N, C-alpha and C positions, 0 to 999 in steps of 0.2 A: 267578516269573517267566516270564514268556510269552518264548518262542524266537520269533528273528525268521526269516520267511521269506522266503526270498534266490529273486528271481525273474531271469531269465536272458536276458530278452529288449531287443532294442535300444531306446534309447528315442532318441524324435523329438528333433531340437532346435528349438523352435520357435522359437529368434531368426531361423532361415532360413526356415521355413516361409511358403507365400506365400499371402497370405490376402484377399481380392478387395476387400476394402473398406477396406485400409491403406496409405496413400501416405507414405512418406518424401520428406523435403526434401532439399536439397544437403548437409547435415550428418549426415544420417540418423535427425532424428528424426520415429518415426514419428506420422501424424496420422489422423483416423477420418474416412471419407468418409462422410458421413450416411446423403443418399441411396442410397447401392448397400449400408448397414450394415441399412436399413430394409427391403428386399428379403430380403438372406439372411441376417439374426437369427434367434435362433433363439427360440421361444415362450417364455414366462417359465416356470422350473421348480415355480414355486406360485402361487396364485392369490390375493388379499387380499380378506377376506370384509368388503364392506362394513358398516359401523354404519349403526343406522335409527333411533334414541334416543340421546338427550343421556349417557344414562348407559353406551351403547355404546362414544359418546366417549369418554367419561372412564373405561372400562375397556381400550381400544385404548392411552389417549397414557400410561396410566400403571401399569397392572397386568401386562393378557395380550393381546397383538395376535393370533387364530386366524389359519391360514392351510391351504392346502390345496397340497400337494406332487402336484406332476407329474408322477411317472418314467415314463419310456418314449420314443420318437420318436413326434412328432407334427407335421402338417403346419406349412409355415411361412408366415404370414399375412403380407400386406403391412402395417405399421404406421407409424405419424405421428414423425414426430422429436420429438415433446413425451414420446410413452408411450416411445420407446426412450431418451429420457433418464431420465425415471423408471425404467424398467427397470434401466439401469447403475446408477442411486444405491441404489436399494434392494436391487441384489445385494449392492456394497460391503459394506452395513451389516447383511445377512444373514450374510455373509461374517463380517465381523468380531464379531457376535454369538455366532455358531456356535463360533468357535474359544476361546469364553471361558466355554462353557457355558449359555447364555443360552438357548438352543432347544431344546425338550422335544419329540422326535420320536415318536408314538402309534402302536406297530407291533402289529399282531397278532401271537401269541405268539413277539415278539421278532423277525420274519421279514418282510421285506419282499416280497410278492407280487407276480407281475409282471401277473396279470391284474387289481389292483387301481387303478381310474382315478385315485383319491384317497387321497395319505398324510395325517393331520392332524397339524398341527405347533403347538405352544405357543410365542411369541416375548414371552418376558416383557421386561418394561419399568418405566420408569422407579421406584417405592418397593414393585414387588413384588422382595423381595428374602428370602431365606431367613432364617430364626436363627440363631444361631450353633450349630456343633455342636461346637467344643472352642475351646480358648483359647490362645493362646500359650502357649510354656513355654522356657523358657532352657536351652540343650542340648538333650539325649533326642533320640531317634530317632523320627522319624513311620513313614518305612517298615517299618522290623523293629523294635517296639516292643522284643520280647523277645531281639533279637540280643546273642548267641550262644547258640544255646541247647545241651544238650549234645551231639545229632548234626552241628551245624553247630558246633562246635569239636572237633567228630571230621575233621569234612572240611575244614577249616582247616587243620590237621596234616597231612594226605592231599596236600593238593595245594600247601604250600610250596616242593615240589621242582622242581616243574612249571613251566615258562617262558612267561609271553606276550609282548606286544611291543608299547610304546607309542613314541608321538610326542612328545619334551618340550623344552625350554629350558633353557638353559645355568642358571638356576633350581632345576634338577631337578622344574618344575613340568608336570605335562599340557596338552597343546595340548587344549581344550576348543570344541566347536562351539554358537556362538548364534546364535539366529534374528536376521535383524537388523533385525527391528523392535524385539529389544532394546538393538541395538547404537545404533541413533540413535533411543532413545525418554529420555522422561521421565517424572514422572509425571501432569503436565498439558498434555504438548503431545510428539503424536509424529503416524504417520501413521494413529494412530486416532484415539479420542476419549479425553476425559478421563474420560467415565463406564466405557466398557469399560477404562480404566486402572485406575481404584478400583476397581471390584468382578473384578479381577485379584487386586488387592491382598488384597481383603475374602476373596476365594476360599483364596486362598495360608495364611490365617493362621488364618480363621473356618471353613470349609469344608472342607479340605483332605481329600481323601478318597483322589485318582489326582490325577495331572498332568494336566493340559488340554490343547489340542492343540499348544500352541508350548512346547515346555521345550528346554533348553539339553543337548548329550548327549555324552560321553567315548569313547575308543575304543579295546579292545583286541584286537589282530590276534593271531590262532593262527598265521599265517607271517607272519616277518618283509621277505617283498617286498611283502606287501602295506601291512603298516606303510610300505616306503619310496615307496609310491604317494604317501599321503597327503602324505608330508616333500615330495616334486620335487611336487604341487600347490602346497604350501604356498612352495615356494622359488619358482615360477613365476608365481604371481599377486601374493605378496610378497618379492622377491630380496632388499630391501634389510633389511626389518626382520627377516627368517628370516636373514640372515649375522647382522646385528648380534644377537640373540639364541640364535646357536648350534642353530639349531632341528635337531635331529637322534632316529635311532630307537634304543633302548634295551630292554633287559630287564626285565619285573617277574615278580613272582611271582604266580601262580594264586590263591593266597590272599586275595594284597593284592588281587587284580583282583574274586576274588568278593566280598570284604570290602566292596569300594566299590557294587561292584551292590546290594547288600542293605539300606544303608546310609547311600545317597546320599541329600543332602537336598531338597528336594520342590523341584519346577522343573529337578532337574539329573538323568538319569540315562546310567549308565556302560552299555556295549550290548561282546557278543562281537560281534566279526566274525571267521566262519568263513572257514576255508583258502579260497578262493574259485575256485583252479584244482581242489581237491581236488573242490568241490560241483558244478563241471562236469563231470569226469571220472564221477563219482558218476551223478548223471543223464543223462548220455549215452552210456558207456560199460558203466560197472561194475556197475549197475544190473540188468543181463541175465544177471551169473552165477549159475552156479545154486549154488555155494557161498555165498551171501552169504542171510541171511534178513533181511527188516526187520521190525523191535519190531511188535506190533499199536500202538502209538500214535503211531508215527513219522507224519509229515506230509511225503506228497513227489508227485510227477508227472511230465509229462513236460517241465516245465523249470523247475520249482522245486521246493526243499528247504528244511525247516524245522530253522535251528541250524546249530552247530559237529558236523560228520559224527564219528562216535567209531564204533568197529570192536571189537564185545567176542568174544574168544576164547570158541566155541562149546563146541569139541574139549576134552575133557579127559585131561591128563598123565596118564601112570602112575606109580604108584609114588611119589605124593606126598602131602601133609599140607597142603599148601596151597592155603587156599579162597579162596584172595583172586582176585578176577577180573581179567585182562589188559587192557586196554582200549590201541587205538591210535585215533591222530589221521588215519591216512589208511592207505589200502589198501597201498602200497610198504615202508611202517613194518611192517604183519602181515606181509608176508610177508617180510622180513628177519627179523623177529623169531623165526619160524617156524624160518627157517634155521637158526638158533641153537639155538632147542631141538630140532630135528633131531638135530644136533650132540650136543647134553649127553644125550641119550638115543637115543645110536646104535644101542642092541641090541631099542630098542620097534620095533614097527609103526606107527608116522606116517605119516597121509596125505602127498600129495606136497605139496599144498595145506590152508591151514586151514579150518575151517568157520566164520564170521564172523555175528555179528548186529548191522545195522545200526539204529543210533538218534543221537540228537542230546545233545550233553555238556547243554546246557542243560534237557531235561528229563530226564537221568539226577540229574542235582544236584538236581532239584526230591523225585523219586522218594526217594533216600537222607534229604532230610530228613522225608519221611512216614513214614519208616520200609520204603518198600518193597524198596529195595534200601537193600546194605551198604556204609556211608562208606570201610572200607576197602577200598582197591581200587590197582594199578597203570597209572597210566598213560604210555605210550611215546608220546612227540611225533613228528612228522614231521621228515625228513632237512635239510630247509632249517633249521629251527629248530636242530638237531643240531650243525649247520654254522656257523650264526651262534657258538652258544655255545662251539663250541672254537675260533674266531678269538678271541673276547673272553676266553676263560681263557690264550690263549698270549699274549695282549698283557699280560697282568694279571701274567706269570712275571717281570718286572724290576723289581726293589724301588725303583731311582731311578724308573722309571715312574712306579708308583702313586704315590710320592710327591708327582710332579709335576703327576701328575692330581688330585690332592687338594688340593693348594696353589691350583692354576688354579682348577678348581669355587669356592675360597672368597673368590676375589681376581675373580673372574667382574664383581660388582655394580661396582669400582672399575676394572677394564679398559674397560667398557662405558660410563661416564660419562667414563672420560677420554677415548675415541674421540669421543663427542659433543662435549665440550669445544673437543677439536681440530678438529672438524668445521665447530664456529659461527664459530671465529676464524679458519680458513683457506677457508671456501667465500662466495663474495659472494651463493647462492643455493643453498639447501636443499632437494634433493632429498627427494620422502616415495613412499610407495606410491600 
C-alpha cells in the first residue's frame, strides 16, 4: 500500500475564475466565445502523426494511433474555429481513453525529461485488445490473494484495540465516494462511449492488475473532527437524504480498516485519512525541533507529508524487559505519555522531553509485513480520539439505553419506510436533494 501525500496548498476555485473566452448568459450557463478562444487557447499537448498509405489509415483506425506529446510551454498561435473544435474533440477522447488505460506513454528510464521536445504516445484503438491475463472467479481476493499471512495476522491482533473513525448510515453501511461518471452511467450510454465502458468491464474481469484512474473510495479517519467535516459536508449538500439515513460518525477498529485496505474488491479502495491538524503542525512547526528525527524513508517537504504521522519513542526506558515499541499518533500524545512514564520511573534520570522518530503509519505497517519491523507494538492515539471514546463509553453505561439503541438500529428499515409512506400521503410535492 502506498501512503498518500497530503499537500497543504490552497486550491483555486475554478468556478469563480475569470476566463476571457467564457461568457455567462442570464441563467448563469457558460458559453464559449470562439473568436476569443482562438486567440488565447493554448497549442495542443500532442501532435497527430498523419497517415501516408492505406495501411497507415487501417492501422490508425483499428489498431494504434501514434502521437507526439509536447510537454512544456509554447507560444500560442492564432488558430481557426474548425481547428479549435477539432482540438477540443480530440482532447475529450484523449482524456476518456487515458482514464481506461488505452494510452501508453514511452519514457526513457521511466522519467519525463524537460529538455525533450516530444514524447511518443501510443493510442490503442479498435480491435487492438490485449489477451486475457486472468479469468473471473467466484469469491477470492484479487488485491492480496494470500491475505492474511502470518505477520498480517499478528498485525491484525495488534491493531484491534485502536480506533479509527468512519461516516456511516443507519444501516451500519460505510459512506463510499463514487465517481460522478459511475453514478450516471450504464453499460451502453453515459458521458463517455460504449467502447470505453466495454473496455473498462473487460479490464476489470480479464486484465486487472491495479485500479484504473477512476475508482470508488472509502475513508478511515484518525481524528473524529476530520470525520465530522465529511459528515457536515454530506448534510450541507444532501440534507434530506442525510437526515433520513441518519448519517453519523462512528468508531471502528484499526484492524478492520487495515483488513479492508488490503482486501477491497477491484475498483474500490479504502484510504487512511491522516490527522490533518497534526500534519499541518508537523510541517510548519514541529519539524524544526531538535528532538525529532525523521525516518530515512519518510517523504516530506515544506508543505507536504506522506501518510499518517507517527512518533516512535527513541529513548529507552530503564530496568525494563519490554521490547515493544511505543508509537504515538500525535506529538501531544507523545508528550503526555512521556509525563506518565516519568512519574512511573521517578527515580531514574529521564530527559525532560522524549526523543522521537517521525514516520508514517502506512509505511510502518508495510515494513512489518516485510519483516523489517516487529509487528508487536503499542499504539497511543491522539487526545481527540481518546475524548470521543470516553464520551461514547459513558453513554453505554446505561443498560436501558444500550437496549434501546439495539432495538432502534434493528427497526431502522421499518422507521425509514414508515416516514416515506407518510410523506407520500401528506405532501403534494415531493422534495428531493
